C-alpha positions in Angstrom: 43.3 45.6 -28.8 45.5 47.4 -26.0 42.9 50.5 -26.0 40.3 47.9 -25.7 42.4 46.7 -22.5 42.9 50.6 -21.1 39.4 50.6 -21.6 38.4 47.7 -19.3 40.6 48.8 -16.6 39.3 52.0 -16.6 36.0 50.7 -16.2 36.9 48.4 -13.6 38.3 51.5 -12.1 35.3 53.3 -12.2 33.3 49.6 -11.1 35.9 50.2 -8.6 34.6 53.6 -7.1 30.6 52.7 -7.5 30.7 49.9 -5.3 33.0 51.8 -2.9 30.4 54.8 -3.5 27.5 52.5 -2.4 29.1 50.5 0.9 29.5 53.8 2.0 25.6 55.0 1.2 24.8 51.7 2.9 26.8 52.0 6.1 25.9 55.3 6.7 22.3 54.7 6.5 22.7 52.1 8.5 25.1 54.1 11.2 22.3 56.8 10.9 20.0 54.0 12.7 22.3 53.0 15.0 24.3 55.3 15.7 27.3 53.7 18.3 27.6 51.0 15.2 31.6 50.6 14.7 31.9 47.7 12.3 35.7 46.1 12.3 37.3 44.2 10.0 39.9 41.6 11.2 42.3 40.8 8.5 44.8 37.9 9.7 48.1 37.9 7.7 51.2 35.4 8.2 53.7 38.5 6.4 54.0 42.1 6.7 53.0 43.4 3.4 52.7 46.9 3.9 51.4 47.2 0.2 48.3 45.3 0.9 47.7 46.4 4.5 47.5 49.9 2.9 45.5 49.1 -0.1 42.4 47.5 3.1 42.8 50.7 5.0 42.3 52.9 2.6 39.3 51.0 0.8 38.0 50.6 5.0 38.3 54.6 5.7 36.9 55.1 2.3 33.6 53.2 3.1 33.6 54.2 6.6 35.3 50.7 7.9 37.2 49.7 10.9 40.0 47.8 10.1 42.3 46.1 12.2 45.6 43.7 10.6 46.8 40.5 12.8 50.4 40.5 11.8 51.5 36.8 11.6 55.4 36.5 11.7 55.9 34.8 8.7 56.7 31.0 8.9 53.9 30.8 11.0 51.8 26.9 11.2 48.3 26.3 10.6 47.1 25.6 13.8 48.8 29.0 15.1 46.6 30.8 12.5 44.0 28.5 13.1 44.3 29.8 17.1 44.8 33.2 16.3 41.1 32.7 13.9 39.3 31.4 17.1 40.3 34.2 19.5 39.0 36.7 17.1 35.4 34.6 16.3 35.1 35.0 20.1 35.7 38.8 19.9 32.3 40.5 20.6 33.9 43.9 18.6 34.9 42.2 15.6 32.0 41.8 12.7 33.9 40.5 9.8 37.3 38.2 9.7 39.2 37.8 6.7 42.5 36.4 5.7 45.6 37.7 3.0 47.8 34.4 3.9 50.9 33.0 1.9 49.2 29.9 -0.8 50.4 27.5 1.3 48.5 27.9 4.5 45.2 27.8 2.5 43.6 25.0 3.3 39.8 23.5 4.6 41.1 23.5 8.6 42.0 27.3 7.7 39.1 28.5 5.8 36.5 26.2 8.3 37.9 28.2 11.3 36.5 30.9 10.4 32.7 31.8 11.8 30.2 31.6 8.8 28.8 35.0 10.1 32.1 36.6 10.5 33.6 35.4 6.5 33.8 38.2 4.8 35.5 36.4 1.9 32.4 33.9 1.9 35.3 31.2 1.5 34.4 28.6 4.3 32.8 25.5 2.9 28.9 26.4 4.6 29.2 29.7 2.9 30.1 28.0 -0.7 27.7 25.3 0.1 25.1 28.1 0.2 26.4 29.9 -3.2 26.1 26.7 -4.7 22.8 26.2 -3.7 21.2 29.6 -4.3 20.9 31.3 -1.1 21.9 34.3 -2.0 20.6 35.7 1.5 22.7 33.7 3.6 25.9 33.4 1.7 28.6 36.0 0.5 30.3 36.0 -3.1 33.6 35.7 -2.3 35.3 39.2 -3.4 38.2 37.8 -5.9 35.3 35.8 -8.1 33.5 38.9 -8.0 36.0 40.7 -9.2 37.2 38.2 -11.9 33.0 37.4 -12.8 33.0 41.4 -13.5 35.9 41.4 -15.9 34.9 38.5 -17.7 31.9 40.2 -18.1 32.8 43.5 -20.0 35.3 41.3 -21.5 32.0 39.7 -23.4 31.5 36.1 -24.4 34.5 34.9 -25.0 36.5 31.1 -24.1 37.9 31.6 -20.6 40.4 29.0 -19.6 40.9 28.1 -15.9 44.9 27.3 -14.8 45.5 26.6 -11.0 42.3 27.0 -9.7 42.3 26.0 -6.0 43.5 26.7 -2.8 41.8 30.0 -0.8 42.0 32.4 -3.7 37.9 32.2 -4.4 38.2 32.1 -7.6 35.5 31.9 -10.5 35.1 28.5 -10.1 33.4 29.7 -6.6 30.9 31.4 -8.3 31.3 30.4 -12.2 32.2 32.7 -15.3 30.5 35.3 -16.9 27.4 34.6 -18.8 28.0 33.4 -22.3 31.4 32.6 -21.7 32.9 28.7 -22.8 34.8 27.5 -19.9 37.4 25.3 -19.1 39.5 24.5 -16.7 43.1 22.3 -16.0 46.0 22.2 -13.5 49.5 23.6 -14.1 50.6 19.8 -14.6 48.4 18.6 -17.0 50.2 17.1 -20.0 47.2 19.3 -22.6 48.4 22.5 -21.5 49.8 24.1 -23.9 46.7 23.0 -26.1 44.5 24.2 -23.8 46.3 27.5 -23.2 47.0 28.0 -27.0 43.1 28.0 -27.8 42.0 30.1 -24.6 41.3 33.9 -25.2 41.0 34.9 -21.4 43.1 33.2 -19.0 42.2 33.0 -15.0 45.4 32.4 -13.4 44.3 31.1 -9.9 48.3 30.7 -8.7 51.4 31.0 -9.2 52.5 30.0 -12.8 56.0 27.6 -12.6 58.8 28.3 -14.3 58.8 25.5 -16.4 55.5 26.6 -18.0 57.0 28.8 -20.9 54.7 32.2 -21.6 55.1 31.6 -24.9 52.4 28.9 -24.5 49.8 31.2 -23.9 48.2 32.5 -27.2 49.1 36.7 -28.2 46.7 38.5 -27.6 45.1 37.0 -24.5 44.2 38.6 -21.7 45.8 37.2 -18.7 43.4 37.2 -15.8 45.8 37.0 -12.0 43.8 36.0 -8.4 46.8 34.5 -6.4 47.2 35.8 -3.7 50.5 37.9 -4.1 48.7 39.8 -7.2 49.2 43.1 -5.4 52.9 43.0 -4.7 54.9 41.5 -7.7 54.0 40.9 -11.1 54.2 38.2 -13.0 56.0 37.1 -15.9 53.8 35.4 -18.8 55.4 36.2 -21.6 54.7 37.7 -24.5 54.4 41.6 -24.2 50.8 42.1 -26.8 49.0 40.2 -23.5 47.4 42.0 -21.5 47.5 41.0 -17.5 44.8 42.7 -15.4 45.7 41.6 -12.0 46.4 45.0 -10.1 42.8 45.8 -11.5 41.4 42.8 -10.4 43.3 43.2 -6.7 41.7 46.6 -6.5 37.9 45.5 -6.7 38.2 42.3 -5.0 39.1 44.9 -1.4 36.4 47.9 -2.8 34.0 44.2 -3.4 35.5 42.7 0.6 34.2 45.8 2.1 31.0 45.6 0.2 30.7 42.3 1.9 31.7 43.9 5.1 28.6 46.5 5.3 26.4 43.4 4.0 27.5 41.5 7.1 27.3 44.2 9.6 24.3 44.5 8.6 23.3 40.6 9.1 25.1 41.0 12.3 22.5 44.2 13.7 19.8 42.0 12.5 21.2 39.2 15.0 21.1 41.3 17.1 17.7 42.3 17.1 14.9 39.6 18.3 13.8 36.8 16.3 10.9 34.4 16.7 12.3 31.3 19.0 12.8 28.0 16.7 12.5 25.3 19.8 13.0 22.0 19.8 10.7 20.4 22.8 11.6 17.7 24.3 9.0 14.7 24.3 7.6 12.9 27.3 6.2 9.9 28.1 4.7 9.9 31.0 4.8 6.7 33.7 2.1 5.2 36.1 2.6 5.3 38.7 4.7 8.1 38.0 8.4 7.5 39.1 10.1 9.7 41.7 11.6 13.1 40.3 15.3 12.1 39.9 14.5 8.9 37.8 12.4 11.1 35.9 14.6 13.6 35.5 17.3 10.6 34.5 15.8 9.2 32.2 15.2 12.7 29.9 18.1 13.7 28.4 18.7 17.3 27.7 19.5 19.8 25.2 23.0 21.0 24.7 23.0 24.4 26.9 24.4 26.0 23.9 22.1 24.4 21.6 19.2 26.0 24.1 20.3 29.5 23.8 21.0 29.7 20.0 17.3 28.4 19.9 15.7 31.0 22.1 18.2 33.7 20.1 21.4 34.1 22.6 24.3 34.8 20.9 27.6 33.2 21.2 29.3 35.9 22.9 26.7 36.5 25.4 26.6 32.8 27.3 29.2 31.4 30.1 28.5 27.5 29.7 29.4 25.7 32.8 29.4 21.6 31.8 26.6 20.3 29.5 23.5 21.6 31.2 23.9 25.4 32.5 25.0 28.5 31.6 26.0 32.1 32.7 24.1 34.5 30.8 25.6 38.1 30.1 24.0 41.3 31.0 24.8 42.8 27.6 22.0 41.4 26.0 19.8 44.0 28.1 21.7 46.6 26.3 21.0 44.6 22.7 17.2 44.5 23.6 16.6 47.1 24.8 14.4 48.1 22.1 12.8 44.8 22.3 9.0 45.0 23.8 8.5 43.3 26.9 6.3 40.2 27.0 3.6 39.0 29.7 4.9 39.0 33.3 2.8 36.3 35.4 3.4 35.3 39.0 2.9 32.2 40.9 1.8 32.4 44.6 0.0 30.3 46.5 -2.6 30.0 49.3 -1.3 29.4 53.4 0.8 26.0 52.4 1.1 22.7 54.7 4.5 22.0 55.9 5.2 19.6 52.4 4.5 23.1 50.3 1.4 22.9 47.8 3.7 23.1 44.5 4.2 26.5 43.4 7.1 25.8 41.4 6.1 22.6 39.7 2.7 24.8 38.8 5.2 27.4 37.5 7.1 24.9 35.0 4.4 23.0 34.5 2.6 25.9 33.2 5.5 27.1 31.0 5.9 23.7 29.8 2.5 24.2 28.5 2.4 27.4 26.8 5.5 26.7 24.9 5.8 22.8 24.2 2.4 22.7 23.6 0.7 26.2 22.8 3.9 27.3 20.6 4.0 30.3 22.9 7.4 31.5 23.6 7.7 31.2 27.6 10.3 31.3 30.5 10.5 30.3 33.6 12.7 32.6 36.2 13.1 30.7 39.6 15.2 31.1 42.7 18.0 29.0 43.3 17.2 26.3 46.3 19.0 26.2 49.5 21.6 23.7 50.9 19.3 24.4 54.2 15.6 22.9 53.5 17.5 20.4 50.8 19.0 18.9 53.1 17.0 19.9 55.7 13.1 18.5 55.6 11.4 20.2 52.3 14.0 18.7 49.9 14.8 20.3 47.1 13.1 23.1 44.5 13.1 22.1 41.0 9.3 21.3 41.0 8.4 17.9 40.7 6.9 14.7 38.8 6.8 15.9 35.4 7.1 19.6 35.4 11.3 19.8 36.9 13.9 21.7 36.0 16.5 19.6 34.7 19.4 18.3 35.9 17.7 18.1 39.5 20.7 17.2 41.1 22.4 20.4 39.5 19.5 22.6 40.0 19.4 21.3 43.8 23.0 20.9 44.4 25.4 24.5 44.2 24.2 24.9 41.0 26.8 27.4 39.7 28.6 28.4 43.3 26.2 32.0 43.4 25.3 31.1 47.4 28.8 30.2 47.9 29.9 33.7 46.5 27.7 35.2 48.9 28.8 33.5 51.4 32.4 34.5 50.8 31.5 38.0 50.6 29.4 38.1 53.8 31.7 36.8 55.6 34.5 38.8 54.3 32.3 41.8 55.1 31.7 40.5 58.4 35.2 39.6 59.3 36.1 43.6 58.0 34.2 44.8 61.1 35.6 42.7 63.9 39.4 43.2 62.4 38.5 46.9 62.2 37.1 47.4 65.5 40.2 45.2 67.2 43.0 47.6 65.4 41.2 50.8 66.4 41.4 50.2 70.0 45.1 48.5 69.9 46.7 51.4 68.1 47.0 55.2 67.7 45.8 57.5 64.8 48.5 58.1 63.4 49.6 54.3 63.8 45.9 53.6 61.9 47.1 55.8 59.7 50.1 55.0 58.6 48.3 51.4 58.3 46.1 52.1 56.6 47.5 54.4 53.8 50.9 52.7 53.5 54.3 53.9 51.3 54.2 51.5 48.4 57.6 51.3 46.4 58.3 54.9 47.8 55.1 56.4 47.1 52.2 57.1 49.4 48.7 57.9 48.0 44.6 57.2 48.5 43.0 54.1 46.9 39.9 54.5 45.4 37.3 53.7 47.7 39.6 55.7 50.1 39.2 59.2 48.6 35.5 58.4 47.8 35.4 58.0 52.0 37.1 61.6 52.8 34.7 63.5 50.2 31.9 62.5 52.1 33.8 63.5 55.4 33.8 66.8 53.2 37.7 66.1 53.2 38.7 67.8 50.1 42.4 66.8 49.9 44.1 63.9 48.0 47.9 64.3 49.7 48.1 61.9 52.6 50.6 64.4 53.6 48.7 67.2 53.9 45.5 65.9 56.5 45.4 67.6 59.8 45.4 65.5 63.2 42.0 66.0 63.5 41.2 65.1 59.5 43.3 61.8 60.2 41.6 61.1 63.1 38.3 61.1 61.5 40.1 59.5 58.1 40.9 56.7 60.3 38.5 55.9 62.7 34.8 54.8 62.5 34.5 54.4 66.1 32.2 51.0 65.8 30.1 50.4 68.4 29.8 46.9 68.5 26.4 46.7 71.1 24.7 48.1 67.4 26.5 45.6 64.9 23.6 44.0 63.1 25.5 42.3 60.2 26.0 38.8 61.0 28.4 35.4 59.4 26.5 33.3 57.5 26.5 29.6 56.2 24.6 27.9 54.1 23.4 25.3 56.7 20.5 24.5 59.1 22.3 24.9 62.0 20.5 25.5 65.2 23.6 25.6 67.4 24.8 29.1 65.0 21.6 30.8 66.6 24.1 32.5 69.1 28.2 32.2 69.2 30.8 33.8 70.8 33.6 35.7 69.2 37.2 36.7 70.0 38.2 33.9 72.3 41.4 33.9 71.1 44.1 35.6 72.9 44.9 37.0 69.9 42.0 38.8 69.9 43.2 40.7 72.9 40.1 40.4 75.3 37.7 42.0 72.3 34.7 38.8 73.3 31.9 39.7 72.2 28.0 38.0 71.5 27.1 37.0 67.4 25.4 34.8 65.4 25.1 33.1 62.1 22.2 33.2 59.6 21.9 30.9 56.9 23.2 32.4 53.9 20.1 33.3 51.4 19.1 34.8 54.8 22.2 37.8 53.5 21.4 41.2 53.0 24.1 40.5 49.9 21.8 37.4 48.2 18.6 40.3 48.7 20.8 42.6 46.8 21.4 40.4 44.0 18.3 39.4 43.9 16.8 42.8 43.5 20.2 45.0 41.3 19.2 46.3 37.8 22.6 46.2 36.6 26.4 45.6 37.8 26.4 49.7 38.5 23.5 49.2 40.8 24.8 46.1 42.6 28.0 47.8 42.9 26.3 50.9 44.7 24.3 48.5 47.0 26.8 46.5 48.3 29.0 50.3 49.6 25.1 50.9 50.8 24.9 48.2 53.1 24.7 49.5 57.3 26.2 47.2 59.2 26.2 49.2 62.5 26.2 52.5 64.1 29.0 54.6 65.1 29.1 55.5 68.9 27.6 58.9 67.8 24.7 57.3 66.4 25.3 58.0 63.0 25.5 54.4 60.7 28.8 52.7 59.0 28.3 51.4 56.1 30.4 48.7 53.6 31.7 51.7 51.8 32.9 53.2 55.2 35.0 50.0 55.7 36.8 50.0 52.2 35.5 47.0 51.4 32.5 47.5 48.1 35.3 46.7 45.5 36.3 43.2 46.9 32.2 42.3 47.5 31.3 43.0 43.7 34.7 41.2 43.0 33.4 38.2 44.6 30.3 38.8 43.4 30.4 39.7 39.6 29.8 36.4 38.2 26.7 36.0 40.5 24.9 38.9 39.3 24.5 36.5 35.6 21.2 34.4 35.6 21.7 30.8 34.8 20.2 28.8 31.8 18.7 25.6 32.5 16.0 23.7 31.1 12.1 22.1 32.1 11.3 18.6 30.9 10.2 19.3 27.8 13.0 22.1 26.6 12.0 25.1 27.8 14.3 27.5 29.4 14.5 28.3 32.8 16.5 30.9 34.9 17.6 30.3 38.1 19.0 33.4 39.9 19.2 34.7 43.5 16.7 32.5 46.3 15.6 34.6 49.3 13.5 32.8 51.6 10.2 34.2 52.0 9.3 34.5 55.7 12.9 36.4 56.2 13.5 38.3 53.5 11.1 39.4 50.3 11.0 35.4 48.4 11.2 36.5 44.6 13.9 35.5 42.3 16.3 38.3 40.7 14.7 40.9 38.8 17.9 41.1 36.2 16.3 37.5 35.2 12.5 38.4 34.9 14.0 41.5 32.9 16.1 38.9 31.0 13.0 36.8 30.0 11.0 39.4 29.5 13.0 40.3 26.4 14.1 37.2 25.1 10.5 35.8 24.9 9.3 39.1 23.0 5.8 40.9 23.1 3.5 38.1 22.7 5.8 35.8 24.9 5.5 34.8 28.9 7.6 35.1 32.1 6.4 33.2 34.7 8.0 33.6 38.1 7.6 32.1 41.6 7.1 34.1 45.1 7.9 32.4 48.0 4.7 30.8 50.4 1.6 32.3 50.3 0.5 35.0 48.8 0.4 37.1 52.1 4.3 37.0 52.1 5.7 36.2 48.8 3.2 38.3 46.6 3.2 41.1 49.1 6.6 41.9 48.9 6.5 41.1 45.2 4.3 43.7 44.2 5.5 46.3 47.5 9.6 45.6 46.9 10.8 43.6 43.1 7.7 45.3 41.7 9.2 49.3 42.8 12.8 47.9 42.2 12.4 46.7 38.4 9.6 48.8 37.6 7.7 45.6 36.1 4.3 45.3 35.9 2.5 42.3 36.6 -0.1 41.2 33.9 -1.5 38.0 35.9 -1.2 36.0 39.4 -1.6 32.7 39.2 -2.4 31.8 42.6 -1.4 27.3 43.0 -4.0 25.4 45.9 -4.8 22.3 46.8 -7.5 20.2 48.5 -5.2 18.6 50.7 -3.8 22.4 52.6 -7.6 23.3 52.6 -9.1 20.7 54.7 -6.3 21.5 56.9 -7.5 25.2 57.2 -10.9 23.8 57.2 -10.0 21.9 60.7 -8.3 18.7 59.7 -5.4 17.4 61.6 -1.6 18.9 61.7 -0.4 18.1 59.0 4.1 17.2 59.7 6.8 16.9 57.2 8.1 12.9 57.0 4.8 11.3 58.4 1.9 10.1 56.5 -1.0 12.1 56.1 -4.5 10.8 58.4 -7.4 10.0 56.4 -9.2 13.0 56.4 -6.5 13.9 53.7 -6.8 11.1 51.7 -10.6 10.3 51.4 -13.3 12.7 50.4 -14.9 15.3 52.1 -16.4 18.0 51.0 -17.4 19.7 54.4 -13.7 20.3 55.3 -12.4 21.5 52.0 -15.8 23.8 51.8 -14.2 25.1 55.5 -11.4 25.8 54.4 -11.5 27.8 51.3 -12.1 30.8 53.6 -8.0 30.7 53.2 -8.4 31.3 49.3 -10.8 33.6 49.7 -8.4 35.7 51.9 -5.3 35.2 49.5 -7.9 36.2 46.1 -9.0 39.4 48.4 -5.2 40.0 48.9 -4.3 40.1 45.3 -7.3 42.0 44.3 -5.5 45.0 47.0 -3.2 44.9 43.9 -5.6 45.6 41.2 -4.4 42.8 39.6 -6.2 39.5 37.8 -5.6 36.4 39.4 -6.4 32.6 38.0 -6.3 29.5 40.8 -4.6 27.1 39.7 -5.3 23.8 41.9 -2.6 21.4 41.9 -4.5 17.5 41.7 -3.6 15.1 44.0 -4.5 11.2 43.2 -6.6 11.3 46.8 -8.1 14.5 45.4 -11.9 13.1 44.5 -14.2 15.5 41.3 -15.9 16.5 43.9 -13.7 17.9 45.6 -11.9 20.1 42.7 -15.3 21.1 41.3 -16.0 22.5 44.4 -13.5 24.0 45.2 -13.2 25.7 41.7 -16.9 27.1 42.1 -15.7 28.7 45.4 -12.9 30.5 43.7 -14.7 32.2 40.9 -17.4 32.7 43.2 -14.6 34.4 45.2 -13.5 37.1 42.6 -10.8 34.5 41.0 -10.9 35.4 36.8 -10.9 31.7 36.6 -9.9 28.7 38.3 -8.3 25.3 36.9 -7.2 22.0 37.8 -4.2 20.4 37.6 -2.2 17.8 36.2 1.2 18.8 35.4 2.8 16.5 38.0 1.3 13.8 36.0 1.4 14.3 32.7 3.8 17.2 32.5 2.8 20.3 30.1 0.1 19.1 28.8 -1.5 18.9 32.1 -1.7 22.4 32.5 -3.5 23.4 29.3 -6.3 24.9 30.0 -4.2 26.4 32.8 -1.9 28.4 30.5 -4.8 29.9 28.4 -6.5 30.4 31.1 -3.3 33.0 31.8 -3.1 34.0 28.2 -7.0 35.1 28.2 -6.2 37.0 32.2 -3.7 38.4 30.8 -5.1 40.7 28.0 -7.6 41.5 30.5 -7.7 45.1 32.0 -5.1 45.9 34.8 -4.9 48.5 37.5 -2.0 47.6 39.0 -1.5 49.6 42.2 1.3 49.0 45.6 -0.8 48.4 49.3 1.2 52.0 50.8 3.0 54.8 49.7 6.9 54.9 50.4 6.1 58.7 52.4 4.2 56.8 55.0 5.7 56.7 58.3 7.2 53.1 59.1 5.0 51.7 61.8 2.1 52.9 59.5 2.9 50.9 56.4 3.5 48.5 58.8 0.3 48.6 60.2 -0.7 48.4 56.3 0.3 45.3 56.1 -0.9 43.9 59.2 -4.4 44.9 58.8 -5.0 44.4 55.1 -3.1 41.6 54.3 -2.9 39.4 57.3 -6.4 40.0 58.6 -4.3 41.8 62.0 -6.5 44.3 64.5 -3.3 46.1 65.5 0.0 45.6 65.7 2.3 46.4 68.5 6.2 46.8 68.5 8.4 46.1 71.4 10.4 48.7 73.0 13.9 47.5 71.4 11.5 47.5 67.8 10.4 51.2 68.5 13.6 52.1 69.1 14.6 51.1 66.2 12.0 52.6 64.5 12.7 55.9 65.8 16.7 55.2 65.1 15.9 54.3 61.0 13.6 57.1 60.8 16.2 59.9 62.1 18.8 58.5 59.9 16.8 59.4 57.0 15.5 55.5 55.6 11.6 56.3 56.9 10.8 56.2 53.5 12.2 52.7 52.3 9.6 49.6 51.9 8.7 46.6 54.1 9.2 43.5 54.2 7.8 41.7 56.9 9.5 38.4 58.6 7.1 36.3 60.0 5.6 32.4 59.7 4.6 31.5 56.4 2.6 28.4 58.5 -0.3 31.0 59.1 -1.7 35.0 58.1 -1.2 35.2 61.7 2.2 35.1 63.4 1.2 31.6 65.2 1.8 28.8 63.0 -1.3 26.8 64.5 -3.9 29.0 63.4 -5.0 28.6 60.1 -8.0 29.2 57.8 -8.5 33.2 58.5 -7.5 34.2 61.7 -8.6 37.3 62.6 -9.2 40.3 66.2 -5.1 38.9 67.0 -2.4 41.6 67.7 0.4 41.2 65.6 4.0 41.4 67.9 6.8 43.1 66.1 9.9 41.6 68.4 12.3 43.8 65.7 13.0 45.9 63.5 16.0 45.6 61.1 17.0 47.7 58.0 18.7 45.9 54.9 19.6 50.2 53.5 21.4 48.3 50.8 18.9 45.5 49.4 16.4 48.7 49.6 14.2 47.8 52.5 13.1 48.4 56.3 12.3 44.3 58.0 10.1 43.9 61.1 10.7 40.7 63.0 7.4 39.5 64.0 6.8 37.6 67.1 9.8 34.7 67.8 11.3 34.9 64.2 14.1 33.6 63.4 17.0 33.8 60.8 18.6 30.1 61.0 16.8 27.0 60.7 17.6 23.7 63.0 17.5 20.6 61.1 14.2 18.2 62.5 14.7 14.9 63.8 15.6 13.1 60.8 16.3 15.6 58.2 16.5 14.6 54.0 20.0 13.9 54.4 19.1 10.4 55.5 18.3 9.0 52.1 20.5 11.2 49.9 23.6 9.6 49.0 26.6 9.0 45.7 26.8 5.8 43.7 30.8 5.7 43.8 30.7 3.3 40.7 28.8 5.4 38.5 28.6 8.7 40.1 24.9 9.6 40.5 23.2 11.4 43.1 20.4 9.3 45.2 18.0 10.5 47.2 17.0 13.9 46.1 13.3 14.8 45.9 
């Protein structure tokens, strides 16, 4: 019998070696496919058992795993252990989690605190439930149970008694005991314990034997297998010498199997990082007629919790930062995880020249993705701009879409969201304050005093900050000791010599406030007579907003922030945010704003809301990062639908020439939104005024007006064709449109070169009303695409402006004011001539004159000024009298907006 037992131990040691070797080979294979893989197993202990730590480390080292021990003090409570487990659950650098605790601390609360996907010992209820169901792929067999079963198989069919089974050991009760074995179980305090012990050939002990159970009760010659927690650190007195305890062999084998489980867990973790098909639960719509207000529709739908939506579309827990119940920031680390995942199809929604009421591009965007995902079962993502508070409280209202094609909750979408615009305002105004403060301090201090304050002695040590060292290098001063600079070097370093008349950086506020269009700053006595004229822009016109929208990474954003030119010095050289030493602070203020915000449509499909530059005074598109992340998430056969502001002549042109250059992405198809209402206006109909009832021409059938106005639609189709991308016309149907008018528009659109033209009823029917549009877009996206930019960046600035004016707007020529020409010459001399152009122009006409509808021709486009957003990476000419600060109308939207103090619900948003 003793020889048999020694042989058994040898077999177990060989088995242990084999398991370790197999795990090592499996992990090596995973590492070859994933060179940066470093799987980490965290083991939580509530004691400092060096032997257990050493054995775990040795096995982990042999396999190639990294193991960390978290040694909590003896006497730690269950709550303290659970808190540590919860911390490790959220640590993205830990792929596996195991517990080595005293038996008294194993409880459901502790075991189930471990995330199932990190549960290497397989002791959570979720894992054990899968084990019982026989779900071998999704579960792990507890290592100790596996080791005991291995031992019992080597012993052959025997009468096996399980004693004291329970707690956290994960013994054979978790998975059954060897084939052919007659298995009984018993508690230590059971009255029949002695009888059962005397008949058992194998006794499997799950917890420490109480002192009042004598070893003589155990049948002589029986084999005792212990799997209690302390099996590696102490011996148990089971009485007679001829009883053979296999406790140490079980312990070593269990740890080897723990490492094997960790390798399996690592493989699953790698798979979880890869793209997977969505399992999206869409929300049902029950459209009403007449259609209620937007906010009533939004409130009637109960959105999914954002963490549920995130999981459905393949986001990992550590990739989202939740804001409330319906919004979450998405971390950029996802791009690294899915870098090998092919992009989906890229769709741009643009429009014809709109009326002041807007023609529903956002509504079409939302209706299209609802149709694609909720009705055609195709992965799709909408990427929208964050609305500015200016139009929300001014004329236009919100920008969440409308009717049954909305982003919800619409009040959260339209008000504050996750604070990105506030972050931009703070960063912009910090830089503005830094400019004026620097001029003041340079005007009132000597070189030496200025230098001493810029590079102070702190705790007896004087040193340059990192950003100051970078400035020294740009100046060609290769010194790091502040005490070694010459007087001339001190002066060059300390003085920016900003010319106040050249300052282009303005303060911003996210409100339409016409009285801030020209202001005077520095009138207080404390500013010592430094008075200058300045202005406020609306926040979304800030270059920082454009940078947020065009940045491709956090590092890229930081570099762009540093490159922002705020003025010239008195020698005519550019002064940047980096020169002012504020780049790092700006990046800190923007570190959360760079993450796109995840929301959902009325039908539960995903939406990214990120960045919100206007299209008439900026480049008018949502962020590159939102598009890039969405394209990875939808997968190769999915669609990402993004929107460009205003007409195709403005937002779409900038999308192609500016955004696509920054992102490197190639669009698959353009959806061009038109309405019968806007076409009638372009055909000679009366003026359309926000807040005023529509004239009868717009509410009654008038085929001639529609036909005449289709010239604008034809022109916008031609503009799209300049870029070599297929175009589908989406006719946003209103209840006042007649079937004949709808048919006429679709016919003319197809005759004018559109791939297809489809009437859409998503506003009144949700995604179901845009199914035909979705099908047309899917077909168009598979057409040959010969995308090209409109102009080469190498061309002179004036020539690039001229190409846009003539080919896109239809101008005869351009005319630069002397100030504009001077700025062009300056930017060319400073080396900024190879940047794309971002025209600041009215959106209400193809020309610079808002009252000229249809397709104006023969006009000269006046360029009143030219400015540069060097950080964002474009030159922006101002056409005519374009203002960067809107004003409030006589009756702004805020008259209708209110808050119910009892329910805390917002009223009046639309």
